[in-house]
Structure formats: C-alpha cells, structure tokens
PyMOL CGO cylinders between C-alpha atoms (Angstrom):
from pymol import cmd
from pymol.cgo import CYLINDER

trace = [
    CYLINDER, -16.40, 8.91, 34.24, -13.00, 7.50, 33.24, 0.3, 1, 1, 1, 1, 1, 1,
    CYLINDER, -13.00, 7.50, 33.24, -11.74, 6.38, 29.88, 0.3, 1, 1, 1, 1, 1, 1,
    CYLINDER, -11.74, 6.38, 29.88, -11.93, 2.61, 29.35, 0.3, 1, 1, 1, 1, 1, 1,
    CYLINDER, -11.93, 2.61, 29.35, -8.86, 1.07, 27.73, 0.3, 1, 1, 1, 1, 1, 1,
    CYLINDER, -8.86, 1.07, 27.73, -9.49, -2.13, 25.79, 0.3, 1, 1, 1, 1, 1, 1,
    CYLINDER, -9.49, -2.13, 25.79, -7.54, -5.24, 26.78, 0.3, 1, 1, 1, 1, 1, 1,
    CYLINDER, -7.54, -5.24, 26.78, -6.68, -8.31, 24.71, 0.3, 1, 1, 1, 1, 1, 1,
    CYLINDER, -6.68, -8.31, 24.71, -9.36, -10.19, 26.64, 0.3, 1, 1, 1, 1, 1, 1,
    CYLINDER, -9.36, -10.19, 26.64, -11.95, -7.61, 25.55, 0.3, 1, 1, 1, 1, 1, 1,
    CYLINDER, -11.95, -7.61, 25.55, -11.04, -8.20, 21.91, 0.3, 1, 1, 1, 1, 1, 1,
    CYLINDER, -11.04, -8.20, 21.91, -11.62, -11.92, 22.32, 0.3, 1, 1, 1, 1, 1, 1,
    CYLINDER, -11.62, -11.92, 22.32, -14.83, -11.39, 24.30, 0.3, 1, 1, 1, 1, 1, 1,
    CYLINDER, -14.83, -11.39, 24.30, -16.33, -9.16, 21.59, 0.3, 1, 1, 1, 1, 1, 1,
    CYLINDER, -16.33, -9.16, 21.59, -15.17, -11.36, 18.72, 0.3, 1, 1, 1, 1, 1, 1,
    CYLINDER, -15.17, -11.36, 18.72, -12.76, -8.73, 17.42, 0.3, 1, 1, 1, 1, 1, 1,
    CYLINDER, -12.76, -8.73, 17.42, -9.78, -11.10, 17.62, 0.3, 1, 1, 1, 1, 1, 1,
    CYLINDER, -9.78, -11.10, 17.62, -9.00, -14.74, 18.23, 0.3, 1, 1, 1, 1, 1, 1,
    CYLINDER, -9.00, -14.74, 18.23, -6.54, -16.11, 20.74, 0.3, 1, 1, 1, 1, 1, 1,
    CYLINDER, -6.54, -16.11, 20.74, -4.39, -17.30, 17.85, 0.3, 1, 1, 1, 1, 1, 1,
    CYLINDER, -4.39, -17.30, 17.85, -4.30, -13.82, 16.26, 0.3, 1, 1, 1, 1, 1, 1,
    CYLINDER, -4.30, -13.82, 16.26, -3.40, -12.20, 19.57, 0.3, 1, 1, 1, 1, 1, 1,
    CYLINDER, -3.40, -12.20, 19.57, -0.71, -14.83, 20.13, 0.3, 1, 1, 1, 1, 1, 1,
    CYLINDER, -0.71, -14.83, 20.13, 0.93, -13.90, 16.83, 0.3, 1, 1, 1, 1, 1, 1,
    CYLINDER, 0.93, -13.90, 16.83, 0.77, -10.20, 17.73, 0.3, 1, 1, 1, 1, 1, 1,
    CYLINDER, 0.77, -10.20, 17.73, 2.06, -10.73, 21.27, 0.3, 1, 1, 1, 1, 1, 1,
    CYLINDER, 2.06, -10.73, 21.27, 5.07, -12.62, 19.89, 0.3, 1, 1, 1, 1, 1, 1,
    CYLINDER, 5.07, -12.62, 19.89, 5.67, -9.84, 17.36, 0.3, 1, 1, 1, 1, 1, 1,
    CYLINDER, 5.67, -9.84, 17.36, 5.64, -7.21, 20.12, 0.3, 1, 1, 1, 1, 1, 1,
    CYLINDER, 5.64, -7.21, 20.12, 7.92, -9.18, 22.41, 0.3, 1, 1, 1, 1, 1, 1,
    CYLINDER, 7.92, -9.18, 22.41, 10.32, -9.55, 19.43, 0.3, 1, 1, 1, 1, 1, 1,
    CYLINDER, 10.32, -9.55, 19.43, 10.12, -5.76, 18.87, 0.3, 1, 1, 1, 1, 1, 1,
    CYLINDER, 10.12, -5.76, 18.87, 8.74, -6.15, 15.38, 0.3, 1, 1, 1, 1, 1, 1,
    CYLINDER, 8.74, -6.15, 15.38, 7.46, -3.11, 13.48, 0.3, 1, 1, 1, 1, 1, 1,
    CYLINDER, 7.46, -3.11, 13.48, 3.68, -3.46, 13.29, 0.3, 1, 1, 1, 1, 1, 1,
    CYLINDER, 3.68, -3.46, 13.29, 1.33, -1.64, 10.95, 0.3, 1, 1, 1, 1, 1, 1,
    CYLINDER, 1.33, -1.64, 10.95, -2.42, -1.66, 11.75, 0.3, 1, 1, 1, 1, 1, 1,
    CYLINDER, -2.42, -1.66, 11.75, -4.63, -0.76, 8.78, 0.3, 1, 1, 1, 1, 1, 1,
    CYLINDER, -4.63, -0.76, 8.78, -8.34, -0.40, 8.20, 0.3, 1, 1, 1, 1, 1, 1,
    CYLINDER, -8.34, -0.40, 8.20, -11.12, 1.93, 7.21, 0.3, 1, 1, 1, 1, 1, 1,
    CYLINDER, -11.12, 1.93, 7.21, -12.32, 4.77, 9.36, 0.3, 1, 1, 1, 1, 1, 1,
    CYLINDER, -12.32, 4.77, 9.36, -13.84, 3.50, 12.63, 0.3, 1, 1, 1, 1, 1, 1,
    CYLINDER, -13.84, 3.50, 12.63, -12.55, -0.06, 12.07, 0.3, 1, 1, 1, 1, 1, 1,
    CYLINDER, -12.55, -0.06, 12.07, -11.02, -0.28, 15.55, 0.3, 1, 1, 1, 1, 1, 1,
    CYLINDER, -11.02, -0.28, 15.55, -7.39, 0.67, 14.88, 0.3, 1, 1, 1, 1, 1, 1,
    CYLINDER, -7.39, 0.67, 14.88, -6.92, 2.68, 18.08, 0.3, 1, 1, 1, 1, 1, 1,
    CYLINDER, -6.92, 2.68, 18.08, -8.72, 0.12, 20.25, 0.3, 1, 1, 1, 1, 1, 1,
    CYLINDER, -8.72, 0.12, 20.25, -6.48, -2.63, 18.87, 0.3, 1, 1, 1, 1, 1, 1,
    CYLINDER, -6.48, -2.63, 18.87, -3.37, -0.56, 19.59, 0.3, 1, 1, 1, 1, 1, 1,
    CYLINDER, -3.37, -0.56, 19.59, -4.59, 0.05, 23.16, 0.3, 1, 1, 1, 1, 1, 1,
    CYLINDER, -4.59, 0.05, 23.16, -5.07, -3.68, 23.65, 0.3, 1, 1, 1, 1, 1, 1,
    CYLINDER, -5.07, -3.68, 23.65, -1.70, -4.55, 22.11, 0.3, 1, 1, 1, 1, 1, 1,
    CYLINDER, -1.70, -4.55, 22.11, 0.06, -2.16, 24.48, 0.3, 1, 1, 1, 1, 1, 1,
    CYLINDER, 0.06, -2.16, 24.48, -0.91, -4.52, 27.31, 0.3, 1, 1, 1, 1, 1, 1,
    CYLINDER, -0.91, -4.52, 27.31, 1.61, -6.97, 25.80, 0.3, 1, 1, 1, 1, 1, 1,
    CYLINDER, 1.61, -6.97, 25.80, 4.47, -4.48, 26.14, 0.3, 1, 1, 1, 1, 1, 1,
    CYLINDER, 4.47, -4.48, 26.14, 6.45, -5.26, 29.31, 0.3, 1, 1, 1, 1, 1, 1,
    CYLINDER, 6.45, -5.26, 29.31, 6.16, -2.66, 32.06, 0.3, 1, 1, 1, 1, 1, 1,
    CYLINDER, 6.16, -2.66, 32.06, 9.92, -2.07, 32.07, 0.3, 1, 1, 1, 1, 1, 1,
    CYLINDER, 9.92, -2.07, 32.07, 9.92, -1.02, 28.39, 0.3, 1, 1, 1, 1, 1, 1,
    CYLINDER, 9.92, -1.02, 28.39, 9.48, 2.66, 27.58, 0.3, 1, 1, 1, 1, 1, 1,
    CYLINDER, 9.48, 2.66, 27.58, 6.77, 3.57, 25.07, 0.3, 1, 1, 1, 1, 1, 1,
    CYLINDER, 6.77, 3.57, 25.07, 6.47, 6.89, 23.24, 0.3, 1, 1, 1, 1, 1, 1,
    CYLINDER, 6.47, 6.89, 23.24, 2.98, 7.57, 21.88, 0.3, 1, 1, 1, 1, 1, 1,
    CYLINDER, 2.98, 7.57, 21.88, 2.76, 10.28, 19.24, 0.3, 1, 1, 1, 1, 1, 1,
    CYLINDER, 2.76, 10.28, 19.24, -0.75, 11.68, 19.14, 0.3, 1, 1, 1, 1, 1, 1,
    CYLINDER, -0.75, 11.68, 19.14, -2.61, 14.95, 18.68, 0.3, 1, 1, 1, 1, 1, 1,
    CYLINDER, -2.61, 14.95, 18.68, -5.12, 16.85, 20.75, 0.3, 1, 1, 1, 1, 1, 1,
    CYLINDER, -5.12, 16.85, 20.75, -4.93, 14.52, 23.75, 0.3, 1, 1, 1, 1, 1, 1,
    CYLINDER, -4.93, 14.52, 23.75, -6.50, 11.61, 21.88, 0.3, 1, 1, 1, 1, 1, 1,
    CYLINDER, -6.50, 11.61, 21.88, -4.41, 8.96, 23.63, 0.3, 1, 1, 1, 1, 1, 1,
    CYLINDER, -4.41, 8.96, 23.63, -4.41, 8.55, 27.40, 0.3, 1, 1, 1, 1, 1, 1,
    CYLINDER, -4.41, 8.55, 27.40, -1.33, 7.06, 29.10, 0.3, 1, 1, 1, 1, 1, 1,
    CYLINDER, -1.33, 7.06, 29.10, -2.79, 4.15, 31.04, 0.3, 1, 1, 1, 1, 1, 1,
    CYLINDER, -2.79, 4.15, 31.04, 0.52, 2.63, 32.20, 0.3, 1, 1, 1, 1, 1, 1,
    CYLINDER, 0.52, 2.63, 32.20, 3.45, 4.40, 33.89, 0.3, 1, 1, 1, 1, 1, 1,
    CYLINDER, 3.45, 4.40, 33.89, 5.86, 3.40, 31.10, 0.3, 1, 1, 1, 1, 1, 1,
    CYLINDER, 5.86, 3.40, 31.10, 3.84, 5.29, 28.44, 0.3, 1, 1, 1, 1, 1, 1,
    CYLINDER, 3.84, 5.29, 28.44, 4.97, 8.82, 27.57, 0.3, 1, 1, 1, 1, 1, 1,
    CYLINDER, 4.97, 8.82, 27.57, 2.62, 10.79, 25.34, 0.3, 1, 1, 1, 1, 1, 1,
    CYLINDER, 2.62, 10.79, 25.34, 4.14, 13.26, 22.92, 0.3, 1, 1, 1, 1, 1, 1,
    CYLINDER, 4.14, 13.26, 22.92, 1.13, 15.38, 22.02, 0.3, 1, 1, 1, 1, 1, 1,
    CYLINDER, 1.13, 15.38, 22.02, 1.41, 17.40, 18.85, 0.3, 1, 1, 1, 1, 1, 1,
    CYLINDER, 1.41, 17.40, 18.85, -1.16, 19.59, 17.24, 0.3, 1, 1, 1, 1, 1, 1,
    CYLINDER, -1.16, 19.59, 17.24, -1.44, 22.23, 14.57, 0.3, 1, 1, 1, 1, 1, 1,
    CYLINDER, -1.44, 22.23, 14.57, -0.04, 25.49, 15.85, 0.3, 1, 1, 1, 1, 1, 1,
    CYLINDER, -0.04, 25.49, 15.85, 1.89, 28.44, 14.48, 0.3, 1, 1, 1, 1, 1, 1,
    CYLINDER, 1.89, 28.44, 14.48, 5.04, 26.35, 14.01, 0.3, 1, 1, 1, 1, 1, 1,
    CYLINDER, 5.04, 26.35, 14.01, 5.79, 25.01, 10.55, 0.3, 1, 1, 1, 1, 1, 1,
    CYLINDER, 5.79, 25.01, 10.55, 5.24, 21.28, 10.01, 0.3, 1, 1, 1, 1, 1, 1,
    CYLINDER, 5.24, 21.28, 10.01, 8.97, 20.62, 9.76, 0.3, 1, 1, 1, 1, 1, 1,
    CYLINDER, 8.97, 20.62, 9.76, 9.63, 22.30, 13.12, 0.3, 1, 1, 1, 1, 1, 1,
    CYLINDER, 9.63, 22.30, 13.12, 6.90, 20.27, 14.86, 0.3, 1, 1, 1, 1, 1, 1,
    CYLINDER, 6.90, 20.27, 14.86, 8.33, 17.12, 13.29, 0.3, 1, 1, 1, 1, 1, 1,
    CYLINDER, 8.33, 17.12, 13.29, 11.87, 17.99, 14.40, 0.3, 1, 1, 1, 1, 1, 1,
    CYLINDER, 11.87, 17.99, 14.40, 10.60, 18.56, 17.95, 0.3, 1, 1, 1, 1, 1, 1,
    CYLINDER, 10.60, 18.56, 17.95, 8.88, 15.14, 17.98, 0.3, 1, 1, 1, 1, 1, 1,
    CYLINDER, 8.88, 15.14, 17.98, 12.01, 13.40, 16.65, 0.3, 1, 1, 1, 1, 1, 1,
    CYLINDER, 12.01, 13.40, 16.65, 14.14, 15.12, 19.32, 0.3, 1, 1, 1, 1, 1, 1,
    CYLINDER, 14.14, 15.12, 19.32, 11.72, 14.05, 22.06, 0.3, 1, 1, 1, 1, 1, 1,
    CYLINDER, 11.72, 14.05, 22.06, 11.72, 10.45, 20.83, 0.3, 1, 1, 1, 1, 1, 1,
    CYLINDER, 11.72, 10.45, 20.83, 15.53, 10.35, 20.76, 0.3, 1, 1, 1, 1, 1, 1,
    CYLINDER, 15.53, 10.35, 20.76, 15.73, 11.87, 24.25, 0.3, 1, 1, 1, 1, 1, 1,
    CYLINDER, 15.73, 11.87, 24.25, 13.29, 9.30, 25.61, 0.3, 1, 1, 1, 1, 1, 1,
    CYLINDER, 13.29, 9.30, 25.61, 14.97, 6.41, 23.73, 0.3, 1, 1, 1, 1, 1, 1,
    CYLINDER, 14.97, 6.41, 23.73, 11.86, 4.19, 23.92, 0.3, 1, 1, 1, 1, 1, 1,
    CYLINDER, 11.86, 4.19, 23.92, 11.55, 0.49, 23.21, 0.3, 1, 1, 1, 1, 1, 1,
    CYLINDER, 11.55, 0.49, 23.21, 8.43, 1.21, 21.13, 0.3, 1, 1, 1, 1, 1, 1,
    CYLINDER, 8.43, 1.21, 21.13, 7.10, 4.24, 19.28, 0.3, 1, 1, 1, 1, 1, 1,
    CYLINDER, 7.10, 4.24, 19.28, 3.35, 4.28, 18.67, 0.3, 1, 1, 1, 1, 1, 1,
    CYLINDER, 3.35, 4.28, 18.67, 1.89, 6.57, 16.01, 0.3, 1, 1, 1, 1, 1, 1,
    CYLINDER, 1.89, 6.57, 16.01, -1.89, 6.61, 15.75, 0.3, 1, 1, 1, 1, 1, 1,
    CYLINDER, -1.89, 6.61, 15.75, -3.09, 8.11, 12.43, 0.3, 1, 1, 1, 1, 1, 1,
    CYLINDER, -3.09, 8.11, 12.43, -1.43, 11.45, 12.73, 0.3, 1, 1, 1, 1, 1, 1,
    CYLINDER, -1.43, 11.45, 12.73, -1.45, 14.38, 10.31, 0.3, 1, 1, 1, 1, 1, 1,
    CYLINDER, -1.45, 14.38, 10.31, 0.07, 17.08, 12.51, 0.3, 1, 1, 1, 1, 1, 1,
    CYLINDER, 0.07, 17.08, 12.51, 3.67, 15.99, 11.83, 0.3, 1, 1, 1, 1, 1, 1,
    CYLINDER, 3.67, 15.99, 11.83, 5.55, 14.53, 8.87, 0.3, 1, 1, 1, 1, 1, 1,
    CYLINDER, 5.55, 14.53, 8.87, 5.17, 10.82, 9.68, 0.3, 1, 1, 1, 1, 1, 1,
    CYLINDER, 5.17, 10.82, 9.68, 7.22, 9.85, 6.62, 0.3, 1, 1, 1, 1, 1, 1,
    CYLINDER, 7.22, 9.85, 6.62, 10.19, 11.81, 7.93, 0.3, 1, 1, 1, 1, 1, 1,
    CYLINDER, 10.19, 11.81, 7.93, 9.85, 10.25, 11.38, 0.3, 1, 1, 1, 1, 1, 1,
    CYLINDER, 9.85, 10.25, 11.38, 9.96, 6.78, 9.79, 0.3, 1, 1, 1, 1, 1, 1,
    CYLINDER, 9.96, 6.78, 9.79, 12.87, 7.64, 7.49, 0.3, 1, 1, 1, 1, 1, 1,
    CYLINDER, 12.87, 7.64, 7.49, 14.93, 8.92, 10.39, 0.3, 1, 1, 1, 1, 1, 1,
    CYLINDER, 14.93, 8.92, 10.39, 13.95, 6.49, 13.14, 0.3, 1, 1, 1, 1, 1, 1,
    CYLINDER, 13.95, 6.49, 13.14, 12.55, 3.18, 11.87, 0.3, 1, 1, 1, 1, 1, 1,
    CYLINDER, 12.55, 3.18, 11.87, 15.98, 1.53, 11.89, 0.3, 1, 1, 1, 1, 1, 1,
    CYLINDER, 15.98, 1.53, 11.89, 16.55, 2.54, 15.52, 0.3, 1, 1, 1, 1, 1, 1,
    CYLINDER, 16.55, 2.54, 15.52, 13.18, 1.93, 17.22, 0.3, 1, 1, 1, 1, 1, 1,
    CYLINDER, 13.18, 1.93, 17.22, 10.30, -0.52, 17.04, 0.3, 1, 1, 1, 1, 1, 1,
    CYLINDER, 10.30, -0.52, 17.04, 7.04, 1.02, 15.79, 0.3, 1, 1, 1, 1, 1, 1,
    CYLINDER, 7.04, 1.02, 15.79, 3.33, 0.34, 16.06, 0.3, 1, 1, 1, 1, 1, 1,
    CYLINDER, 3.33, 0.34, 16.06, 1.57, 2.53, 13.51, 0.3, 1, 1, 1, 1, 1, 1,
    CYLINDER, 1.57, 2.53, 13.51, -2.00, 2.91, 12.31, 0.3, 1, 1, 1, 1, 1, 1,
    CYLINDER, -2.00, 2.91, 12.31, -3.08, 3.96, 8.85, 0.3, 1, 1, 1, 1, 1, 1,
    CYLINDER, -3.08, 3.96, 8.85, -6.20, 4.20, 6.78, 0.3, 1, 1, 1, 1, 1, 1,
    CYLINDER, -6.20, 4.20, 6.78, -6.59, 1.59, 4.08, 0.3, 1, 1, 1, 1, 1, 1,
    CYLINDER, -6.59, 1.59, 4.08, -9.78, 1.97, 2.08, 0.3, 1, 1, 1, 1, 1, 1,
    CYLINDER, -9.78, 1.97, 2.08, -9.05, -0.51, -0.72, 0.3, 1, 1, 1, 1, 1, 1,
    CYLINDER, -9.05, -0.51, -0.72, -7.57, -4.00, -0.91, 0.3, 1, 1, 1, 1, 1, 1,
    CYLINDER, -7.57, -4.00, -0.91, -4.24, -2.59, -2.13, 0.3, 1, 1, 1, 1, 1, 1,
    CYLINDER, -4.24, -2.59, -2.13, -2.87, -2.17, 1.37, 0.3, 1, 1, 1, 1, 1, 1,
    CYLINDER, -2.87, -2.17, 1.37, 0.66, -1.20, 0.38, 0.3, 1, 1, 1, 1, 1, 1,
    CYLINDER, 0.66, -1.20, 0.38, -0.50, 1.53, -2.00, 0.3, 1, 1, 1, 1, 1, 1,
    CYLINDER, -0.50, 1.53, -2.00, -3.06, 2.83, 0.49, 0.3, 1, 1, 1, 1, 1, 1,
    CYLINDER, -3.06, 2.83, 0.49, -0.53, 3.07, 3.33, 0.3, 1, 1, 1, 1, 1, 1,
    CYLINDER, -0.53, 3.07, 3.33, 2.02, 4.72, 1.07, 0.3, 1, 1, 1, 1, 1, 1,
    CYLINDER, 2.02, 4.72, 1.07, -0.65, 7.28, 0.14, 0.3, 1, 1, 1, 1, 1, 1,
    CYLINDER, -0.65, 7.28, 0.14, -2.00, 8.01, 3.63, 0.3, 1, 1, 1, 1, 1, 1,
    CYLINDER, -2.00, 8.01, 3.63, 1.32, 8.00, 5.49, 0.3, 1, 1, 1, 1, 1, 1,
    CYLINDER, 1.32, 8.00, 5.49, 3.20, 9.46, 2.51, 0.3, 1, 1, 1, 1, 1, 1,
    CYLINDER, 3.20, 9.46, 2.51, 5.95, 6.88, 2.84, 0.3, 1, 1, 1, 1, 1, 1,
    CYLINDER, 5.95, 6.88, 2.84, 8.02, 5.18, 0.18, 0.3, 1, 1, 1, 1, 1, 1,
    CYLINDER, 8.02, 5.18, 0.18, 7.75, 1.53, -0.76, 0.3, 1, 1, 1, 1, 1, 1,
    CYLINDER, 7.75, 1.53, -0.76, 11.20, 1.07, 0.79, 0.3, 1, 1, 1, 1, 1, 1,
    CYLINDER, 11.20, 1.07, 0.79, 9.92, 2.41, 4.13, 0.3, 1, 1, 1, 1, 1, 1,
    CYLINDER, 9.92, 2.41, 4.13, 6.77, 0.25, 3.93, 0.3, 1, 1, 1, 1, 1, 1,
    CYLINDER, 6.77, 0.25, 3.93, 8.96, -2.82, 3.41, 0.3, 1, 1, 1, 1, 1, 1,
    CYLINDER, 8.96, -2.82, 3.41, 10.70, -2.17, 6.75, 0.3, 1, 1, 1, 1, 1, 1,
    CYLINDER, 10.70, -2.17, 6.75, 7.52, -3.11, 8.60, 0.3, 1, 1, 1, 1, 1, 1,
    CYLINDER, 7.52, -3.11, 8.60, 7.45, -6.73, 9.74, 0.3, 1, 1, 1, 1, 1, 1,
    CYLINDER, 7.45, -6.73, 9.74, 3.75, -7.33, 10.38, 0.3, 1, 1, 1, 1, 1, 1,
    CYLINDER, 3.75, -7.33, 10.38, 0.59, -5.81, 8.89, 0.3, 1, 1, 1, 1, 1, 1,
    CYLINDER, 0.59, -5.81, 8.89, -2.74, -6.25, 10.67, 0.3, 1, 1, 1, 1, 1, 1,
    CYLINDER, -2.74, -6.25, 10.67, -5.77, -5.69, 8.45, 0.3, 1, 1, 1, 1, 1, 1,
    CYLINDER, -5.77, -5.69, 8.45, -8.99, -4.75, 10.24, 0.3, 1, 1, 1, 1, 1, 1,
    CYLINDER, -8.99, -4.75, 10.24, -12.49, -4.90, 8.85, 0.3, 1, 1, 1, 1, 1, 1,
    CYLINDER, -12.49, -4.90, 8.85, -15.73, -3.30, 9.90, 0.3, 1, 1, 1, 1, 1, 1,
    CYLINDER, -15.73, -3.30, 9.90, -19.08, -4.76, 8.94, 0.3, 1, 1, 1, 1, 1, 1,
    CYLINDER, -19.08, -4.76, 8.94, -21.06, -1.64, 8.08, 0.3, 1, 1, 1, 1, 1, 1,
    CYLINDER, -21.06, -1.64, 8.08, -24.38, -3.44, 8.54, 0.3, 1, 1, 1, 1, 1, 1,
    CYLINDER, -24.38, -3.44, 8.54, -23.72, -4.64, 12.08, 0.3, 1, 1, 1, 1, 1, 1,
    CYLINDER, -23.72, -4.64, 12.08, -20.91, -2.30, 13.16, 0.3, 1, 1, 1, 1, 1, 1,
    CYLINDER, -20.91, -2.30, 13.16, -18.79, -5.32, 14.19, 0.3, 1, 1, 1, 1, 1, 1,
    CYLINDER, -18.79, -5.32, 14.19, -15.06, -4.66, 14.06, 0.3, 1, 1, 1, 1, 1, 1,
    CYLINDER, -15.06, -4.66, 14.06, -12.43, -7.39, 13.89, 0.3, 1, 1, 1, 1, 1, 1,
    CYLINDER, -12.43, -7.39, 13.89, -9.02, -8.47, 12.71, 0.3, 1, 1, 1, 1, 1, 1,
    CYLINDER, -9.02, -8.47, 12.71, -9.48, -9.74, 9.17, 0.3, 1, 1, 1, 1, 1, 1,
    CYLINDER, -9.48, -9.74, 9.17, -5.95, -10.90, 8.34, 0.3, 1, 1, 1, 1, 1, 1,
    CYLINDER, -5.95, -10.90, 8.34, -2.40, -10.69, 9.64, 0.3, 1, 1, 1, 1, 1, 1,
    CYLINDER, -2.40, -10.69, 9.64, 0.44, -10.53, 7.12, 0.3, 1, 1, 1, 1, 1, 1,
    CYLINDER, 0.44, -10.53, 7.12, 4.19, -10.60, 7.34, 0.3, 1, 1, 1, 1, 1, 1,
    CYLINDER, 4.19, -10.60, 7.34, 6.18, -8.36, 5.01, 0.3, 1, 1, 1, 1, 1, 1,
    CYLINDER, 6.18, -8.36, 5.01, 8.80, -10.34, 3.11, 0.3, 1, 1, 1, 1, 1, 1,
    CYLINDER, 8.80, -10.34, 3.11, 10.82, -9.11, 0.14, 0.3, 1, 1, 1, 1, 1, 1,
    CYLINDER, 10.82, -9.11, 0.14, 8.37, -6.29, -0.47, 0.3, 1, 1, 1, 1, 1, 1,
    CYLINDER, 8.37, -6.29, -0.47, 5.33, -8.58, -0.49, 0.3, 1, 1, 1, 1, 1, 1,
    CYLINDER, 5.33, -8.58, -0.49, 2.53, -9.21, 2.00, 0.3, 1, 1, 1, 1, 1, 1,
    CYLINDER, 2.53, -9.21, 2.00, 2.38, -12.89, 2.93, 0.3, 1, 1, 1, 1, 1, 1,
    CYLINDER, 2.38, -12.89, 2.93, -0.62, -14.17, 4.84, 0.3, 1, 1, 1, 1, 1, 1,
    CYLINDER, -0.62, -14.17, 4.84, 0.23, -15.38, 8.35, 0.3, 1, 1, 1, 1, 1, 1,
    CYLINDER, 0.23, -15.38, 8.35, -3.26, -15.89, 9.69, 0.3, 1, 1, 1, 1, 1, 1,
]
cmd.load_cgo(trace, "trace")
C-alpha cells in the first residue's frame, strides 16, 4: 500500500481549510514568502505542508529537511535531505545539511519539526537566501514565544517569516483545521484571515 499525499482539494473536502485560506497560502508560495506552520502535536502540520507543496511549480527545486524517512518525495522536483541522530556531533550534521542546501540551491526549503539538526543555525545562515516553509509546535496562544522556544530561534529570526499559519485540533472530535493566518509585520502578528 502506498503513502497518500494530501492535496489542497482534500483539505477543503475535509473542512481543514477554506478556498479563501488556500488562496492566501498559494499566493504566498508563488511570491516565495517564508511560511511558518504552527500547532499542537497531531494538529495536521505535515499534512498541510504536503498539500501546500502542490502549489509549488514543478520547475522549482524544493529541499525537504526531514529525519528517519518521514517525508516522501512525491514530485520529481523534491529532494529529501534525510538527517538523523548518528555518531556525528550536531554541528557537523547541521553543516552537512547547510552544504547540501547550498549545493542544491532550491527555490524552497521545507523543514518539518526537526530536532536532529540545529534549525536555528540553518535559519540564521540561510533565511535571507532561500524561501522556507517550516513547522513548529505551538502549545499556547503566545505563538512567537512558543516558536522561539521550540525552534530555538531569536525574535529577529522569527520576524523574518512573512506568514504564520495557526492550526487547531478539536480534541473531542479529532478534527484538524486552519484556525488563523497571520502576516508578520514589524515584529507583530497581524490577522490576515
């Protein structure tokens, strides 16, 4: 049995997103905006990223940083850089990932909740040169503080993101959906939709 990759249409069909929300996100991707997807554990972050990748043109290169084979390249323009804990020090693994990204020179870099490399260093060194789609836990309403904690990034790095997508999961029903979409302006989150 194969792995099913969610599409934008699936998100609409299951009530996880509206056409208007996906329109905002499609425009952000086509403008190569840096997108941060946040939510609690099992809120649908990876499924949303999979669906959003359908908006990336086929002639754009995409580097996906993941660990333990958790992300499957479902389009020919996706290159997976798989990293995992091994005998190398964290800084060496991180340097290897940065070198691979630079060699690939992608249009987008996708990082899906990753703790096997120093994500903060990757952002510091590359966020001005590449567009990013990144996922992070956010367990409270203070999104900026939560992301800074989980990704170990500075407020200055957080402020370089253009769009923040907040997901919610109804723990009674299990329903997952986009709750809000924000733009980051002058260090503040401003509600877009």
